[in-house]
A tleap script that builds the chain and sets N, CA, C and O, in Angstrom:
source leaprc.protein.ff14SB
mol = sequence {
  NMET PHE PRO ASP ILE GLY ALA VAL PHE GLY
  SER TYR THR TYR LEU ALA SER GLU VAL VAL
  PHE GLY THR VAL ALA LEU TRP LEU LEU LEU
  ARG ALA GLY ALA LEU SER ARG ALA GLY LYS
  THR VAL ILE ALA LEU TYR PRO ILE GLY TYR
  VAL TRP ASP TRP TYR THR LEU THR ILE GLY
  VAL PHE ALA ILE PRO LEU ARG THR GLY ILE
  GLU VAL ALA GLY ILE PRO LEU GLU GLU HIE
  LEU PHE ILE ILE VAL VAL PRO ALA LEU VAL
  ILE GLY VAL HIE GLU ASN LEU TYR GLN VAL
  THR GLU ARG GLY GLU THR GLY CGLN
}
set mol.1.N position { 0.815 -1.189 0.000 }
set mol.1.CA position { 0.000 0.000 0.000 }
set mol.1.C position { 0.870 1.269 0.000 }
set mol.1.O position { 0.678 2.157 -0.831 }
set mol.2.N position { 1.816 1.344 0.929 }
set mol.2.CA position { 2.726 2.485 0.971 }
set mol.2.C position { 4.092 2.044 0.477 }
set mol.2.O position { 4.480 0.894 0.680 }
set mol.3.N position { 4.829 2.943 -0.172 }
set mol.3.CA position { 6.169 2.566 -0.617 }
set mol.3.C position { 7.087 2.331 0.589 }
set mol.3.O position { 6.915 2.965 1.631 }
set mol.4.N position { 8.040 1.443 0.455 }
set mol.4.CA position { 8.983 1.143 1.518 }
set mol.4.C position { 10.121 2.158 1.473 }
set mol.4.O position { 11.139 1.928 0.820 }
set mol.5.N position { 9.947 3.275 2.163 }
set mol.5.CA position { 10.997 4.294 2.148 }
set mol.5.C position { 12.219 3.843 2.941 }
set mol.5.O position { 13.307 4.399 2.790 }
set mol.6.N position { 12.031 2.828 3.789 }
set mol.6.CA position { 13.161 2.280 4.534 }
set mol.6.C position { 14.216 1.704 3.613 }
set mol.6.O position { 15.406 1.739 3.926 }
set mol.7.N position { 13.790 1.179 2.488 }
set mol.7.CA position { 14.731 0.630 1.515 }
set mol.7.C position { 15.540 1.746 0.853 }
set mol.7.O position { 16.661 1.519 0.398 }
set mol.8.N position { 14.971 2.944 0.800 }
set mol.8.CA position { 15.645 4.085 0.176 }
set mol.8.C position { 16.544 4.806 1.176 }
set mol.8.O position { 17.706 5.087 0.880 }
set mol.9.N position { 16.010 5.104 2.357 }
set mol.9.CA position { 16.730 5.926 3.329 }
set mol.9.C position { 17.507 5.129 4.375 }
set mol.9.O position { 18.364 5.687 5.060 }
set mol.10.N position { 17.222 3.841 4.507 }
set mol.10.CA position { 17.951 3.010 5.459 }
set mol.10.C position { 17.909 3.571 6.866 }
set mol.10.O position { 16.836 3.849 7.401 }
set mol.11.N position { 19.085 3.738 7.466 }
set mol.11.CA position { 19.150 4.213 8.844 }
set mol.11.C position { 18.743 5.683 8.994 }
set mol.11.O position { 18.669 6.194 10.112 }
set mol.12.N position { 18.488 6.346 7.902 }
set mol.12.CA position { 18.039 7.747 7.945 }
set mol.12.C position { 16.526 7.874 7.733 }
set mol.12.O position { 16.020 8.984 7.567 }
set mol.13.N position { 15.812 6.765 7.736 }
set mol.13.CA position { 14.379 6.785 7.456 }
set mol.13.C position { 13.605 7.614 8.469 }
set mol.13.O position { 12.807 8.468 8.084 }
set mol.14.N position { 13.826 7.379 9.744 }
set mol.14.CA position { 13.108 8.121 10.780 }
set mol.14.C position { 13.464 9.598 10.712 }
set mol.14.O position { 12.587 10.455 10.829 }
set mol.15.N position { 14.746 9.903 10.525 }
set mol.15.CA position { 15.184 11.287 10.413 }
set mol.15.C position { 14.517 11.974 9.217 }
set mol.15.O position { 14.070 13.116 9.322 }
set mol.16.N position { 14.454 11.278 8.092 }
set mol.16.CA position { 13.813 11.841 6.899 }
set mol.16.C position { 12.341 12.137 7.151 }
set mol.16.O position { 11.833 13.174 6.726 }
set mol.17.N position { 11.657 11.232 7.839 }
set mol.17.CA position { 10.238 11.471 8.118 }
set mol.17.C position { 10.065 12.666 9.051 }
set mol.17.O position { 9.111 13.431 8.899 }
set mol.18.N position { 10.966 12.839 10.010 }
set mol.18.CA position { 10.895 13.996 10.902 }
set mol.18.C position { 11.118 15.296 10.129 }
set mol.18.O position { 10.464 16.304 10.397 }
set mol.19.N position { 12.024 15.267 9.189 }
set mol.19.CA position { 12.284 16.458 8.370 }
set mol.19.C position { 11.051 16.811 7.538 }
set mol.19.O position { 10.680 17.981 7.446 }
set mol.20.N position { 10.421 15.818 6.939 }
set mol.20.CA position { 9.231 16.069 6.116 }
set mol.20.C position { 8.097 16.639 6.973 }
set mol.20.O position { 7.535 17.684 6.645 }
set mol.21.N position { 7.765 15.961 8.057 }
set mol.21.CA position { 6.655 16.438 8.884 }
set mol.21.C position { 7.014 17.716 9.626 }
set mol.21.O position { 6.141 18.542 9.891 }
set mol.22.N position { 8.288 17.889 9.964 }
set mol.22.CA position { 8.732 19.143 10.574 }
set mol.22.C position { 8.595 20.314 9.618 }
set mol.22.O position { 8.261 21.424 10.031 }
set mol.23.N position { 8.854 20.069 8.341 }
set mol.23.CA position { 8.692 21.110 7.324 }
set mol.23.C position { 7.222 21.502 7.187 }
set mol.23.O position { 6.901 22.683 7.055 }
set mol.24.N position { 6.341 20.520 7.219 }
set mol.24.CA position { 4.901 20.801 7.166 }
set mol.24.C position { 4.492 21.617 8.392 }
set mol.24.O position { 3.750 22.592 8.270 }
set mol.25.N position { 4.972 21.224 9.568 }
set mol.25.CA position { 4.645 21.953 10.799 }
set mol.25.C position { 5.138 23.391 10.719 }
set mol.25.O position { 4.407 24.319 11.068 }
set mol.26.N position { 6.362 23.580 10.265 }
set mol.26.CA position { 6.923 24.925 10.135 }
set mol.26.C position { 6.109 25.768 9.166 }
set mol.26.O position { 5.825 26.933 9.444 }
set mol.27.N position { 5.733 25.190 8.034 }
set mol.27.CA position { 4.926 25.920 7.051 }
set mol.27.C position { 3.583 26.343 7.654 }
set mol.27.O position { 3.149 27.481 7.474 }
set mol.28.N position { 2.934 25.430 8.364 }
set mol.28.CA position { 1.643 25.757 8.985 }
set mol.28.C position { 1.787 26.861 10.026 }
set mol.28.O position { 0.958 27.769 10.096 }
set mol.29.N position { 2.834 26.782 10.829 }
set mol.29.CA position { 3.040 27.805 11.863 }
set mol.29.C position { 3.362 29.158 11.242 }
set mol.29.O position { 2.877 30.185 11.716 }
set mol.30.N position { 4.159 29.172 10.205 }
set mol.30.CA position { 4.454 30.437 9.524 }
set mol.30.C position { 3.203 30.997 8.861 }
set mol.30.O position { 2.948 32.200 8.923 }
set mol.31.N position { 2.433 30.138 8.236 }
set mol.31.CA position { 1.185 30.556 7.579 }
set mol.31.C position { 0.222 31.193 8.572 }
set mol.31.O position { -0.473 32.157 8.252 }
set mol.32.N position { 0.192 30.637 9.788 }
set mol.32.CA position { -0.729 31.137 10.814 }
set mol.32.C position { -0.129 32.279 11.632 }
set mol.32.O position { -0.823 32.884 12.450 }
set mol.33.N position { 1.134 32.575 11.420 }
set mol.33.CA position { 1.794 33.600 12.222 }
set mol.33.C position { 1.915 33.178 13.683 }
set mol.33.O position { 1.837 34.006 14.590 }
set mol.34.N position { 2.107 31.879 13.894 }
set mol.34.CA position { 2.091 31.338 15.260 }
set mol.34.C position { 3.424 30.728 15.676 }
set mol.34.O position { 3.472 29.982 16.654 }
set mol.35.N position { 4.489 31.022 14.973 }
set mol.35.CA position { 5.772 30.383 15.252 }
set mol.35.C position { 6.259 30.688 16.674 }
set mol.35.O position { 6.705 29.783 17.378 }
set mol.36.N position { 6.180 31.923 17.090 }
set mol.36.CA position { 6.647 32.299 18.426 }
set mol.36.C position { 5.810 31.645 19.524 }
set mol.36.O position { 6.349 31.091 20.482 }
set mol.37.N position { 4.499 31.716 19.375 }
set mol.37.CA position { 3.619 31.100 20.382 }
set mol.37.C position { 3.832 29.593 20.449 }
set mol.37.O position { 3.880 29.014 21.534 }
set mol.38.N position { 3.958 28.972 19.303 }
set mol.38.CA position { 4.175 27.527 19.267 }
set mol.38.C position { 5.523 27.177 19.890 }
set mol.38.O position { 5.642 26.179 20.600 }
set mol.39.N position { 6.520 27.988 19.628 }
set mol.39.CA position { 7.842 27.753 20.205 }
set mol.39.C position { 7.803 27.725 21.722 }
set mol.39.O position { 8.442 26.882 22.352 }
set mol.40.N position { 7.058 28.639 22.302 }
set mol.40.CA position { 6.931 28.669 23.766 }
set mol.40.C position { 6.247 27.410 24.273 }
set mol.40.O position { 6.651 26.850 25.292 }
set mol.41.N position { 5.223 26.967 23.575 }
set mol.41.CA position { 4.506 25.756 23.987 }
set mol.41.C position { 5.396 24.532 23.844 }
set mol.41.O position { 5.430 23.679 24.731 }
set mol.42.N position { 6.111 24.442 22.742 }
set mol.42.CA position { 7.008 23.299 22.523 }
set mol.42.C position { 8.092 23.267 23.604 }
set mol.42.O position { 8.427 22.196 24.112 }
set mol.43.N position { 8.634 24.418 23.953 }
set mol.43.CA position { 9.658 24.473 25.008 }
set mol.43.C position { 9.076 24.009 26.342 }
set mol.43.O position { 9.739 23.299 27.098 }
set mol.44.N position { 7.847 24.406 26.627 }
set mol.44.CA position { 7.205 23.992 27.877 }
set mol.44.C position { 6.930 22.489 27.899 }
set mol.44.O position { 7.042 21.856 28.949 }
set mol.45.N position { 6.572 21.913 26.750 }
set mol.45.CA position { 6.250 20.494 26.670 }
set mol.45.C position { 7.480 19.595 26.547 }
set mol.45.O position { 7.424 18.414 26.888 }
set mol.46.N position { 8.574 20.146 26.067 }
set mol.46.CA position { 9.750 19.332 25.765 }
set mol.46.C position { 10.236 18.483 26.942 }
set mol.46.O position { 10.457 17.286 26.763 }
set mol.47.N position { 10.412 19.054 28.137 }
set mol.47.CA position { 10.893 18.220 29.252 }
set mol.47.C position { 9.977 17.034 29.566 }
set mol.47.O position { 10.455 15.952 29.906 }
set mol.48.N position { 8.681 17.235 29.456 }
set mol.48.CA position { 7.727 16.147 29.693 }
set mol.48.C position { 7.908 15.068 28.630 }
set mol.48.O position { 7.977 13.880 28.944 }
set mol.49.N position { 7.982 15.490 27.376 }
set mol.49.CA position { 8.176 14.547 26.277 }
set mol.49.C position { 9.491 13.800 26.386 }
set mol.49.O position { 9.557 12.605 26.100 }
set mol.50.N position { 10.538 14.500 26.800 }
set mol.50.CA position { 11.844 13.865 26.943 }
set mol.50.C position { 11.809 12.768 28.002 }
set mol.50.O position { 12.252 11.646 27.757 }
set mol.51.N position { 11.280 13.098 29.181 }
set mol.51.CA position { 11.224 12.109 30.261 }
set mol.51.C position { 10.359 10.919 29.847 }
set mol.51.O position { 10.734 9.769 30.076 }
set mol.52.N position { 9.221 11.187 29.247 }
set mol.52.CA position { 8.324 10.131 28.792 }
set mol.52.C position { 9.033 9.231 27.777 }
set mol.52.O position { 8.973 8.005 27.872 }
set mol.53.N position { 9.697 9.848 26.818 }
set mol.53.CA position { 10.391 9.101 25.779 }
set mol.53.C position { 11.539 8.287 26.362 }
set mol.53.O position { 11.674 7.098 26.071 }
set mol.54.N position { 12.357 8.919 27.176 }
set mol.54.CA position { 13.486 8.220 27.796 }
set mol.54.C position { 12.992 7.017 28.585 }
set mol.54.O position { 13.555 5.928 28.472 }
set mol.55.N position { 11.957 7.201 29.374 }
set mol.55.CA position { 11.432 6.118 30.202 }
set mol.55.C position { 10.910 4.961 29.350 }
set mol.55.O position { 11.252 3.804 29.593 }
set mol.56.N position { 10.087 5.272 28.358 }
set mol.56.CA position { 9.505 4.196 27.556 }
set mol.56.C position { 10.563 3.450 26.744 }
set mol.56.O position { 10.457 2.238 26.555 }
set mol.57.N position { 11.567 4.155 26.270 }
set mol.57.CA position { 12.663 3.475 25.574 }
set mol.57.C position { 13.475 2.622 26.545 }
set mol.57.O position { 13.890 1.516 26.201 }
set mol.58.N position { 13.704 3.129 27.751 }
set mol.58.CA position { 14.494 2.416 28.754 }
set mol.58.C position { 13.836 1.108 29.182 }
set mol.58.O position { 14.515 0.097 29.358 }
set mol.59.N position { 12.523 1.127 29.348 }
set mol.59.CA position { 11.848 -0.098 29.800 }
set mol.59.C position { 11.473 -1.013 28.637 }
set mol.59.O position { 10.934 -2.098 28.850 }
set mol.60.N position { 11.754 -0.580 27.416 }
set mol.60.CA position { 11.538 -1.452 26.262 }
set mol.60.C position { 10.147 -1.436 25.673 }
set mol.60.O position { 9.732 -2.409 25.042 }
set mol.61.N position { 9.417 -0.351 25.867 }
set mol.61.CA position { 8.064 -0.257 25.300 }
set mol.61.C position { 8.120 -0.293 23.778 }
set mol.61.O position { 7.268 -0.909 23.138 }
set mol.62.N position { 9.112 0.360 23.202 }
set mol.62.CA position { 9.245 0.318 21.746 }
set mol.62.C position { 10.719 0.408 21.361 }
set mol.62.O position { 11.564 0.806 22.162 }
set mol.63.N position { 11.002 0.038 20.139 }
set mol.63.CA position { 12.352 0.115 19.579 }
set mol.63.C position { 12.255 0.813 18.228 }
set mol.63.O position { 11.217 0.770 17.568 }
set mol.64.N position { 13.336 1.449 17.829 }
set mol.64.CA position { 13.343 2.203 16.580 }
set mol.64.C position { 14.474 1.663 15.699 }
set mol.64.O position { 15.625 2.070 15.853 }
set mol.65.N position { 14.154 0.755 14.783 }
set mol.65.CA position { 15.220 0.131 13.989 }
set mol.65.C position { 15.795 1.026 12.880 }
set mol.65.O position { 16.991 0.946 12.598 }
set mol.66.N position { 14.986 1.863 12.253 }
set mol.66.CA position { 15.463 2.651 11.110 }
set mol.66.C position { 15.859 4.060 11.547 }
set mol.66.O position { 15.231 5.048 11.167 }
set mol.67.N position { 16.905 4.124 12.347 }
set mol.67.CA position { 17.379 5.409 12.863 }
set mol.67.C position { 18.878 5.513 12.692 }
set mol.67.O position { 19.553 4.527 12.396 }
set mol.68.N position { 19.396 6.722 12.881 }
set mol.68.CA position { 20.817 6.967 12.646 }
set mol.68.C position { 21.722 6.297 13.664 }
set mol.68.O position { 22.878 6.005 13.356 }
set mol.69.N position { 21.232 6.048 14.854 }
set mol.69.CA position { 22.064 5.492 15.914 }
set mol.69.C position { 22.731 6.563 16.755 }
set mol.69.O position { 23.453 6.259 17.705 }
set mol.70.N position { 22.484 7.822 16.402 }
set mol.70.CA position { 23.040 8.933 17.183 }
set mol.70.C position { 22.134 9.153 18.389 }
set mol.70.O position { 20.928 9.356 18.244 }
set mol.71.N position { 22.725 9.110 19.576 }
set mol.71.CA position { 21.958 9.353 20.791 }
set mol.71.C position { 22.434 10.636 21.434 }
set mol.71.O position { 23.631 10.920 21.471 }
set mol.72.N position { 21.496 11.403 21.938 }
set mol.72.CA position { 21.784 12.643 22.643 }
set mol.72.C position { 21.025 12.583 23.962 }
set mol.72.O position { 19.803 12.434 23.973 }
set mol.73.N position { 21.737 12.696 25.056 }
set mol.73.CA position { 21.131 12.684 26.390 }
set mol.73.C position { 20.260 11.447 26.623 }
set mol.73.O position { 19.202 11.531 27.246 }
set mol.74.N position { 20.712 10.311 26.120 }
set mol.74.CA position { 20.050 9.048 26.411 }
set mol.74.C position { 18.913 8.633 25.509 }
set mol.74.O position { 18.331 7.567 25.712 }
set mol.75.N position { 18.576 9.447 24.511 }
set mol.75.CA position { 17.537 9.052 23.556 }
set mol.75.C position { 18.019 9.363 22.135 }
set mol.75.O position { 18.874 10.227 21.942 }
set mol.76.N position { 17.469 8.656 21.148 }
set mol.76.CA position { 17.894 8.901 19.767 }
set mol.76.C position { 17.639 10.338 19.316 }
set mol.76.O position { 16.664 10.971 19.720 }
set mol.77.N position { 18.527 10.828 18.482 }
set mol.77.CA position { 18.390 12.163 17.901 }
set mol.77.C position { 16.998 12.366 17.318 }
set mol.77.O position { 16.387 13.419 17.496 }
set mol.78.N position { 16.507 11.357 16.624 }
set mol.78.CA position { 15.200 11.457 15.973 }
set mol.78.C position { 14.074 11.666 16.982 }
set mol.78.O position { 13.084 12.333 16.683 }
set mol.79.N position { 14.226 11.102 18.169 }
set mol.79.CA position { 13.192 11.271 19.193 }
set mol.79.C position { 13.156 12.698 19.714 }
set mol.79.O position { 12.084 13.205 20.043 }
set mol.80.N position { 14.300 13.351 19.793 }
set mol.80.CA position { 14.327 14.765 20.170 }
set mol.80.C position { 13.517 15.575 19.150 }
set mol.80.O position { 12.729 16.448 19.513 }
set mol.81.N position { 13.727 15.267 17.889 }
set mol.81.CA position { 12.965 15.956 16.843 }
set mol.81.C position { 11.477 15.639 16.938 }
set mol.81.O position { 10.638 16.525 16.773 }
set mol.82.N position { 11.154 14.387 17.203 }
set mol.82.CA position { 9.758 13.978 17.351 }
set mol.82.C position { 9.067 14.778 18.456 }
set mol.82.O position { 7.920 15.197 18.302 }
set mol.83.N position { 9.767 14.985 19.560 }
set mol.83.CA position { 9.210 15.723 20.693 }
set mol.83.C position { 8.928 17.176 20.308 }
set mol.83.O position { 8.075 17.822 20.915 }
set mol.84.N position { 9.624 17.679 19.327 }
set mol.84.CA position { 9.407 19.048 18.845 }
set mol.84.C position { 8.359 19.072 17.735 }
set mol.84.O position { 7.469 19.922 17.735 }
set mol.85.N position { 8.467 18.142 16.797 }
set mol.85.CA position { 7.612 18.154 15.599 }
set mol.85.C position { 6.147 17.868 15.915 }
set mol.85.O position { 5.263 18.535 15.377 }
set mol.86.N position { 5.875 16.898 16.772 }
set mol.86.CA position { 4.476 16.535 17.028 }
set mol.86.C position { 3.674 17.696 17.594 }
set mol.86.O position { 2.631 18.025 17.030 }
set mol.87.N position { 4.107 18.339 18.688 }
set mol.87.CA position { 3.297 19.465 19.165 }
set mol.87.C position { 3.269 20.632 18.175 }
set mol.87.O position { 2.260 21.328 18.065 }
set mol.88.N position { 4.369 20.846 17.460 }
set mol.88.CA position { 4.385 21.930 16.469 }
set mol.88.C position { 3.367 21.677 15.369 }
set mol.88.O position { 2.688 22.603 14.926 }
set mol.89.N position { 3.256 20.437 14.928 }
set mol.89.CA position { 2.285 20.089 13.888 }
set mol.89.C position { 0.855 20.245 14.410 }
set mol.89.O position { -0.006 20.775 13.708 }
set mol.90.N position { 0.605 19.793 15.613 }
set mol.90.CA position { -0.731 19.934 16.208 }
set mol.90.C position { -1.097 21.407 16.344 }
set mol.90.O position { -2.204 21.813 15.987 }
set mol.91.N position { -0.177 22.199 16.855 }
set mol.91.CA position { -0.448 23.633 17.021 }
set mol.91.C position { -0.642 24.296 15.665 }
set mol.91.O position { -1.521 25.143 15.508 }
set mol.92.N position { 0.174 23.917 14.682 }
set mol.92.CA position { 0.037 24.489 13.343 }
set mol.92.C position { -1.321 24.205 12.737 }
set mol.92.O position { -1.942 25.098 12.159 }
set mol.93.N position { -1.787 22.980 12.860 }
set mol.93.CA position { -3.121 22.626 12.346 }
set mol.93.C position { -4.178 23.408 13.111 }
set mol.93.O position { -5.073 23.996 12.504 }
set mol.94.N position { -4.087 23.421 14.424 }
set mol.94.CA position { -5.061 24.128 15.263 }
set mol.94.C position { -5.131 25.611 14.903 }
set mol.94.O position { -6.217 26.156 14.706 }
set mol.95.N position { -3.986 26.249 14.821 }
set mol.95.CA position { -3.957 27.680 14.515 }
set mol.95.C position { -4.546 27.976 13.143 }
set mol.95.O position { -5.272 28.957 12.977 }
set mol.96.N position { -4.243 27.147 12.175 }
set mol.96.CA position { -4.798 27.370 10.834 }
set mol.96.C position { -6.292 27.130 10.803 }
set mol.96.O position { -7.015 27.875 10.143 }
set mol.97.N position { -6.770 26.124 11.490 }
set mol.97.CA position { -8.214 25.869 11.530 }
set mol.97.C position { -8.967 27.038 12.157 }
set mol.97.O position { -9.977 27.494 11.621 }
set mol.98.N position { -8.476 27.514 13.279 }
set mol.98.CA position { -9.203 28.562 13.987 }
set mol.98.C position { -9.001 29.936 13.386 }
set mol.98.O position { -9.899 30.772 13.479 }
set mol.99.N position { -7.880 30.203 12.783 }
set mol.99.CA position { -7.705 31.487 12.115 }
set mol.99.C position { -8.585 31.561 10.882 }
set mol.99.O position { -9.167 32.607 10.595 }
set mol.100.N position { -8.683 30.474 10.162 }
set mol.100.CA position { -9.571 30.445 8.980 }
set mol.100.C position { -11.011 30.638 9.426 }
set mol.100.O position { -11.760 31.383 8.795 }
set mol.101.N position { -11.404 29.976 10.503 }
set mol.101.CA position { -12.762 30.116 11.021 }
set mol.101.C position { -13.042 31.558 11.438 }
set mol.101.O position { -14.112 32.090 11.145 }
set mol.102.N position { -12.092 32.189 12.117 }
set mol.102.CA position { -12.290 33.556 12.577 }
set mol.102.C position { -12.386 34.544 11.421 }
set mol.102.O position { -13.063 35.567 11.532 }
set mol.103.N position { -11.714 34.245 10.317 }
set mol.103.CA position { -11.802 35.129 9.134 }
set mol.103.C position { -13.043 34.837 8.310 }
set mol.103.O position { -13.334 35.543 7.345 }
set mol.104.N position { -13.768 33.807 8.686 }
set mol.104.CA position { -14.996 33.476 7.957 }
set mol.104.C position { -14.745 32.801 6.629 }
set mol.104.O position { -15.567 32.905 5.719 }
set mol.105.N position { -13.627 32.113 6.498 }
set mol.105.CA position { -13.274 31.503 5.225 }
set mol.105.C position { -13.609 30.021 5.162 }
set mol.105.O position { -13.215 29.348 4.209 }
set mol.106.N position { -14.310 29.505 6.129 }
set mol.106.CA position { -14.651 28.083 6.069 }
set mol.106.C position { -15.914 27.898 5.258 }
set mol.106.O position { -16.615 28.859 4.940 }
set mol.107.N position { -16.188 26.686 4.937 }
set mol.107.CA position { -17.395 26.382 4.164 }
set mol.107.C position { -18.628 26.237 5.046 }
set mol.107.O position { -19.671 25.778 4.579 }
set mol.108.N position { -18.522 26.619 6.307 }
set mol.108.CA position { -19.647 26.455 7.234 }
set mol.108.C position { -20.655 27.562 7.112 }
set mol.108.O position { -21.658 27.564 7.826 }
savepdb mol mol.pdb
quit
């Protein structure tokens, strides 16, 4: 159903996916003029995400086979990006949905 990008990117597969979704998040935040506000929220959430990620990786809840192998502060580099990209993407979608609604540009 989906192409096997792991065959193309190998150990950089997870990093590549973070770059793609991070680019989408950045575009949405810039479009909404919410980059600064989102940055503050991501900074506030980061320590929680880091501890959660470190703990779940430590106890073996999940493993990440298609990654670079670079670890920073006890978790994979890609996980640091994930902790930033996920809330940024959520905030970007939220800001765009509500700004469009406030301008009256929805189909409602």
